[in-house]
C-alpha positions as CSV (number, residue, x, y, z in Angstrom):
1,M,17.3,9.2,-20.8
2,S,13.8,9.2,-19.3
3,T,10.9,11.1,-20.9
4,A,10.8,13.4,-17.9
5,S,14.5,14.2,-18.3
6,Q,14.0,14.9,-22.0
7,V,11.3,17.4,-21.2
8,A,13.5,19.2,-18.7
9,T,16.6,19.2,-21.0
10,H,14.9,21.2,-23.8
11,V,13.9,24.2,-21.8
12,P,15.4,27.7,-22.5
13,P,18.6,28.5,-20.7
14,A,18.4,30.1,-17.3
15,D,18.2,33.9,-17.1
16,P,21.6,35.0,-15.7
17,A,19.8,37.7,-13.8
18,H,18.0,34.9,-11.8
19,P,20.7,32.3,-11.2
20,S,18.2,30.1,-9.2
21,V,16.2,29.4,-12.4
22,G,17.1,25.9,-13.5
23,A,19.7,25.4,-10.7
24,A,17.7,22.8,-8.7
25,T,16.0,21.1,-11.6
26,S,19.4,20.6,-13.3
27,L,20.4,18.4,-10.4
28,L,17.1,16.6,-10.6
29,D,17.7,16.0,-14.3
30,A,21.3,14.8,-13.7
31,Y,20.2,12.0,-11.3
32,T,21.2,8.5,-12.4
33,P,20.7,5.3,-10.4
34,G,23.5,4.9,-7.8
35,D,23.6,8.7,-7.1
36,H,22.3,10.2,-3.8
37,F,19.6,12.7,-4.5
38,L,17.8,14.6,-1.7
39,A,15.5,17.7,-2.1
40,T,14.3,19.5,0.9
41,P,12.5,22.9,1.5
42,G,16.0,24.3,2.2
43,R,18.2,22.9,-0.5
44,T,18.7,20.3,-3.3
45,L,21.6,17.8,-3.1
46,L,23.1,15.5,-5.6
47,A,26.0,13.4,-4.4
48,R,28.2,11.1,-6.5
49,G,31.3,8.9,-6.1
50,P,32.1,6.0,-3.9
51,G,33.5,8.2,-1.1
52,R,33.4,6.5,2.3
53,E,30.8,4.2,3.7
54,V,29.8,4.5,7.3
55,P,30.7,1.1,8.8
56,H,28.3,-1.1,10.8
57,D,29.9,-2.2,14.1
58,E,29.2,-2.1,17.9
59,R,29.7,1.7,18.2
60,P,26.7,4.0,18.4
61,L,25.7,5.2,14.9
62,T,26.4,8.8,15.7
63,D,30.0,7.9,16.7
64,R,30.5,6.0,13.5
65,V,29.3,8.9,11.4
66,D,31.4,11.4,13.3
67,A,34.5,9.2,12.8
68,T,33.8,8.8,9.0
69,L,33.4,12.6,8.6
70,A,36.7,13.2,10.5
71,E,38.4,10.6,8.2
72,A,37.2,12.5,5.1
73,V,38.6,15.7,6.5
74,A,42.0,14.2,7.3
75,A,42.4,12.1,4.2
76,A,40.9,14.2,1.4
77,G,41.1,17.7,3.0
78,Q,37.4,18.2,2.6
79,E,36.5,21.3,4.5
80,S,32.9,20.4,5.1
81,P,32.2,16.8,4.1
82,V,28.6,15.7,4.1
83,V,27.1,12.4,5.2
84,I,23.9,11.4,3.3
85,G,21.7,8.3,3.2
86,A,19.2,6.2,5.1
87,I,18.7,4.7,8.5
88,P,16.4,1.8,9.0
89,F,13.3,1.5,11.3
90,D,15.3,-0.9,13.4
91,H,18.2,1.4,14.4
92,T,20.4,-1.7,15.3
93,A,20.3,-2.9,11.6
94,P,22.9,-1.7,9.1
95,A,22.4,1.9,7.9
96,A,23.1,3.0,4.3
97,L,25.1,6.2,5.0
98,H,27.9,7.5,2.9
99,V,30.3,10.5,2.8
100,P,30.4,10.8,-1.0
101,A,33.3,12.0,-3.0
102,S,31.4,15.0,-4.4
103,V,28.3,16.9,-3.5
104,R,26.5,19.4,-5.7
105,T,24.0,21.8,-4.1
106,A,21.3,24.1,-5.3
107,P,18.4,26.1,-3.9
108,P,15.2,24.2,-3.1
109,L,13.2,22.7,-5.9
110,A,10.1,24.9,-5.0
111,S,12.1,28.0,-5.7
112,D,13.0,26.9,-9.2
113,P,10.4,28.0,-11.8
114,M,11.4,25.1,-14.0
115,I,9.9,22.7,-11.5
116,A,6.4,23.7,-12.8
117,L,7.1,22.0,-16.1
118,P,5.3,18.6,-16.4
119,A,7.3,15.5,-15.8
120,G,6.0,13.7,-18.8
121,P,3.9,10.6,-18.8
122,S,5.0,7.5,-16.9
123,A,6.4,4.7,-18.9
124,T,3.6,2.4,-20.0
125,T,4.0,-0.9,-18.3
126,D,1.7,-3.7,-17.2
127,W,2.3,-3.8,-13.4
128,Q,1.5,-7.0,-11.5
129,I,0.4,-5.9,-8.0
130,R,0.3,-8.1,-4.9
131,P,-0.7,-6.7,-1.6
132,V,1.1,-8.0,1.5
133,P,-0.9,-8.6,3.6
134,A,-4.3,-8.7,1.8
135,P,-6.5,-5.7,2.8
136,E,-8.9,-7.9,4.8
137,V,-6.0,-9.4,6.7
138,Y,-4.6,-5.9,7.4
139,G,-8.1,-4.9,8.7
140,E,-8.1,-8.0,11.0
141,G,-4.7,-6.9,12.4
142,V,-6.1,-3.4,13.1
143,A,-9.2,-4.9,14.9
144,A,-6.9,-7.1,17.0
145,A,-4.7,-4.2,18.0
146,V,-7.8,-2.1,18.9
147,A,-9.1,-4.9,21.1
148,R,-5.8,-5.0,23.0
149,M,-5.9,-1.3,23.5
150,W,-9.3,-1.5,25.1
151,R,-7.8,-4.1,27.4
152,G,-5.2,-1.4,28.4
153,E,-2.1,-3.1,26.9
154,F,-0.9,-0.1,25.0
155,S,-2.3,3.2,23.7
156,K,-1.2,3.4,20.0
157,V,0.5,1.4,17.3
158,V,1.3,2.2,13.7
159,L,0.5,-0.8,11.4
160,A,1.7,-0.9,7.8
161,R,1.0,-2.9,4.7
162,T,2.9,-3.2,1.4
163,L,2.3,-3.5,-2.3
164,E,4.7,-5.5,-4.4
165,L,4.8,-4.2,-7.9
166,T,6.5,-6.2,-10.7
167,S,7.3,-4.8,-14.1
168,G,8.0,-6.6,-17.4
169,A,10.7,-4.0,-18.1
170,P,13.6,-2.5,-16.1
171,L,12.5,0.3,-13.7
172,D,13.0,3.9,-14.9
173,L,14.1,5.4,-11.6
174,P,14.9,8.9,-13.0
175,A,11.4,9.1,-14.5
176,M,9.9,8.1,-11.1
177,L,11.9,10.7,-9.3
178,Q,10.9,13.4,-11.7
179,R,7.2,12.7,-11.2
180,L,7.6,12.5,-7.4
181,A,9.5,15.8,-7.2
182,R,7.4,17.7,-9.6
183,R,4.1,16.7,-7.9
184,D,5.2,17.8,-4.4
185,P,8.2,20.1,-4.9
186,S,7.8,21.6,-1.4
187,G,8.3,18.3,0.4
188,Y,11.2,16.0,0.9
189,T,12.1,13.9,-2.3
190,F,14.8,11.3,-2.2
191,A,16.5,8.6,-4.2
192,L,19.2,6.9,-2.2
193,P,21.2,3.7,-2.8
194,T,20.7,1.1,0.0
195,G,22.5,-1.9,-1.5
196,P,23.8,-3.4,-4.7
197,A,21.2,-2.4,-7.4
198,R,18.8,-1.3,-4.6
199,T,17.3,2.2,-4.2
200,L,15.1,3.8,-1.6
201,I,12.9,6.3,-3.5
202,G,10.1,8.5,-2.2
203,A,8.6,11.8,-1.3
204,S,8.0,12.3,2.4
205,P,6.0,15.2,3.9
206,E,7.5,14.9,7.4
207,L,10.7,16.5,8.8
208,L,11.9,14.6,11.8
209,V,14.4,17.3,12.9
210,S,16.8,19.9,11.5
211,R,19.6,21.8,13.1
212,H,21.2,25.0,11.7
213,G,23.6,26.5,14.2
214,N,21.9,26.4,17.6
215,Q,18.3,26.4,16.1
216,V,16.3,23.2,16.1
217,V,13.1,22.5,14.2
218,A,10.9,19.4,14.3
219,N,7.6,19.0,12.4
220,P,5.7,15.9,13.6
221,L,2.7,14.9,11.5
222,A,0.0,12.6,12.9
223,G,-3.7,12.4,12.1
224,S,-4.6,12.5,8.4
225,T,-7.3,12.2,5.8
226,P,-7.3,11.7,2.0
227,R,-7.7,14.6,-0.3
228,S,-10.6,15.0,-2.7
229,D,-10.6,16.1,-6.3
230,D,-13.8,18.1,-5.5
231,L,-12.8,21.4,-4.0
232,A,-15.8,21.7,-1.6
233,E,-15.3,18.2,-0.4
234,D,-11.6,18.7,0.0
235,V,-12.1,21.8,2.2
236,R,-14.8,19.9,4.2
237,R,-12.4,17.0,4.9
238,A,-9.6,19.5,6.0
239,A,-12.0,21.2,8.4
240,T,-13.3,17.9,9.8
241,L,-9.7,16.8,10.4
242,L,-9.0,19.9,12.4
243,E,-11.9,19.1,14.7
244,S,-11.5,15.3,14.9
245,V,-11.1,14.2,18.6
246,K,-9.5,10.9,17.5
247,D,-6.9,12.6,15.2
248,L,-6.2,15.5,17.6
249,H,-5.5,13.0,20.4
250,E,-3.2,10.9,18.1
251,H,-1.4,14.1,17.1
252,A,-1.0,15.3,20.7
253,V,0.7,12.0,21.7
254,V,3.3,12.4,19.0
255,V,4.0,16.1,19.7
256,D,4.4,15.4,23.4
257,A,6.9,12.6,22.7
258,V,8.9,15.0,20.4
259,H,8.9,17.7,23.1
260,Q,10.1,15.2,25.7
261,A,12.9,13.9,23.5
262,L,14.2,17.3,22.5
263,A,13.9,18.9,26.0
264,P,17.2,17.5,27.4
265,H,19.1,19.0,24.5
266,C,17.5,22.5,24.4
267,T,17.5,25.6,26.6
268,G,14.0,26.4,25.4
269,I,11.3,24.8,23.3
270,T,8.2,26.4,21.7
271,V,5.3,24.1,21.1
272,P,2.1,25.7,19.5
273,A,-1.1,24.9,21.5
274,R,-3.0,23.6,18.4
275,P,-1.9,21.9,15.2
276,T,-2.3,23.4,11.8
277,L,-2.8,21.6,8.4
278,I,-0.4,20.7,5.7
279,R,-1.3,19.1,2.4
280,T,0.3,16.9,-0.1
281,A,-1.1,16.0,-3.5
282,T,-3.0,13.1,-1.9
283,M,-3.4,13.8,1.9
284,W,-4.2,16.3,4.5
285,H,-2.1,16.0,7.7
286,L,-2.3,17.6,11.2
287,S,1.1,19.4,11.6
288,T,2.9,21.1,14.5
289,T,6.2,22.9,14.1
290,V,8.3,22.5,17.3
291,T,11.3,24.9,17.6
292,G,14.1,25.1,20.1
293,T,17.5,26.4,20.9
294,L,20.4,24.0,21.5
295,S,22.0,24.0,24.9
296,S,25.3,22.5,23.5
297,A,27.0,23.1,20.2
298,S,28.3,19.5,20.2
299,T,24.8,18.1,19.7
300,S,24.4,17.4,16.0
301,A,21.3,17.1,13.9
302,L,21.9,13.3,13.8
303,D,22.2,13.1,17.6
304,L,18.7,14.8,17.8
305,A,17.3,12.5,15.1
306,M,18.4,9.4,17.0
307,A,17.0,10.7,20.2
308,L,13.6,11.1,18.5
309,H,13.6,8.0,16.3
310,P,11.2,6.3,16.2
311,T,8.4,8.7,17.2
312,P,4.9,7.5,18.0
313,A,3.9,8.7,14.5
314,V,5.7,5.7,13.0
315,C,5.8,3.2,15.8
316,G,3.4,3.8,18.7
317,T,3.2,4.2,22.5
318,P,4.8,2.7,24.6
319,T,7.6,2.3,22.1
320,Q,8.8,-1.2,23.0
321,T,5.3,-2.6,23.2
322,A,4.4,-1.1,19.9
323,R,7.6,-2.6,18.3
324,Q,6.5,-6.0,19.6
325,V,3.0,-5.6,18.2
326,I,4.4,-4.5,14.8
327,A,6.7,-7.5,14.7
328,E,3.8,-9.9,15.6
329,T,1.3,-8.3,13.1
330,E,3.2,-7.2,10.0
331,P,4.3,-10.1,7.7
332,F,7.3,-8.3,6.4
333,D,10.5,-6.6,7.5
334,R,10.0,-2.8,7.3
335,G,13.7,-2.2,6.3
336,F,14.2,1.5,5.7
337,F,10.4,2.3,5.7
338,T,9.6,4.5,8.8
339,G,13.3,5.0,9.3
340,V,15.2,8.2,8.6
341,V,16.7,9.8,5.5
342,G,18.8,13.0,5.3
343,W,22.1,14.7,5.4
344,G,24.5,16.1,8.0
345,N,27.8,17.8,8.0
346,A,30.9,17.9,10.1
347,D,29.7,21.1,11.9
348,G,26.6,19.2,13.2
349,D,24.0,20.9,10.9
350,G,21.6,18.7,8.9
351,E,18.1,17.7,8.0
352,W,16.7,14.3,8.8
353,V,13.3,13.2,7.4
354,V,10.8,10.4,8.4
355,T,11.0,7.8,5.6
356,I,7.4,7.5,4.5
357,R,5.6,7.6,1.0
358,C,8.4,5.5,-0.3
359,A,9.3,2.3,-2.1
360,E,12.3,0.1,-2.3
361,A,13.3,-0.5,-5.9
362,E,15.4,-3.5,-7.2
363,E,15.7,-4.5,-10.9
364,R,12.1,-4.9,-12.0
365,T,10.3,-4.8,-8.6
366,L,9.0,-2.1,-6.3
367,R,7.9,-2.6,-2.7
368,L,5.6,0.2,-1.6
369,Y,4.8,0.9,2.0
370,A,2.0,2.7,3.8
371,G,1.0,2.8,7.5
372,A,-1.7,4.2,9.7
373,G,-1.8,5.2,13.3
374,I,-4.1,2.8,15.2
375,V,-5.7,4.1,18.5
376,A,-8.7,2.8,20.5
377,A,-11.1,4.7,18.3
378,S,-9.8,3.3,15.0
379,E,-12.0,1.4,12.6
380,P,-10.4,-1.2,10.4
381,E,-12.2,-0.1,7.2
382,A,-11.1,3.5,7.6
383,E,-7.5,2.7,8.4
384,T,-7.3,0.3,5.4
385,A,-8.7,3.1,3.2
386,E,-6.1,5.6,4.7
387,T,-3.2,3.3,3.7
388,G,-4.7,3.0,0.3
389,A,-4.8,6.8,-0.1
390,K,-1.2,7.0,1.0
391,F,-0.1,4.5,-1.7
392,R,-1.4,7.0,-4.3
393,T,1.6,9.2,-3.9
394,F,3.9,6.5,-5.4
395,L,1.3,4.7,-7.6
396,S,0.8,7.9,-9.5
397,A,4.5,8.2,-10.1
398,V,4.6,4.8,-11.8
399,G,1.3,4.9,-13.6
400,A,-0.3,2.1,-11.5
401,E,-3.6,1.8,-9.8
402,L,-5.0,-0.4,-7.0
């Protein structure tokens, strides 16, 4: 049992007058590698059991998911089976989606007072860290992309880099999950199996889309700046971000793309005129909450997610050109990074989240990912620093530093 789990186990029993006390954190404490764990601002989910794997074949992903949910209803008599898991950046690659045998649910972590308890120190380990590519090579890639934008080839691309962390001891995934969840309990925290002995683990701030009945919500984030430990400087950075011409333009491009993708599926869409700010433990982000009303009850949350994925916030504009630039520039396969994680049910409801602030874990290694939106006004040094700040979310969870 991890140190974090030990801390949470020895808390007083929940007050029966307040049944939410301890309900969500008990699922967090119960997580073991191989489980599907997902915490959102709306609920906490812990799924177990082999269940049914969504197959990879020539059918559209949404059709395969619908068929797998229908099979679960027919075979096991599940009244409302849930699909949960991860979809890669390349939507033609195999997804890691399952309809598990059992799903436990609880209120959101942020509503559970027990989430305020400290997660405990990270396991002491000597991490070997290798950046891929090296920071200076990443900066060169940014400069080359900016030069192409000035020539009019495209308007935005999101370029990422990775850190490969190797430990001398087996990874303690429950402890990492505890630290991620307790640091930003209002976000989207996940630990999802993506293959034999492989886990996608992270804490994303960005909702791609949710559907509850006929109500649709999307919350695109684009334009960001690192937080500061100094309160006055932190406020100054937030105010500067709200007035940044570069970041406001980058954000507007993403919001417009989200609006255009949702419009065919909705009878009405509300898009605020200006973004607001949201914060995580390490970053400030420009944020716009887009809401709409579905025109057809047959359109599921996953249908909407696939219509949106990938947004310019994780790929670029135009999409196909940006994909090509990413393939030419990034010396690694993104895998599930900048893909989608979430859940959906047979009624079409669900929540699907942009897969950022994450790592892929396998045995004694972690591969961390961070990206930055590159536009014509981007500067290589600033974008490299932004990706470094984004790495801090996960580095702090494992006790490592750049």
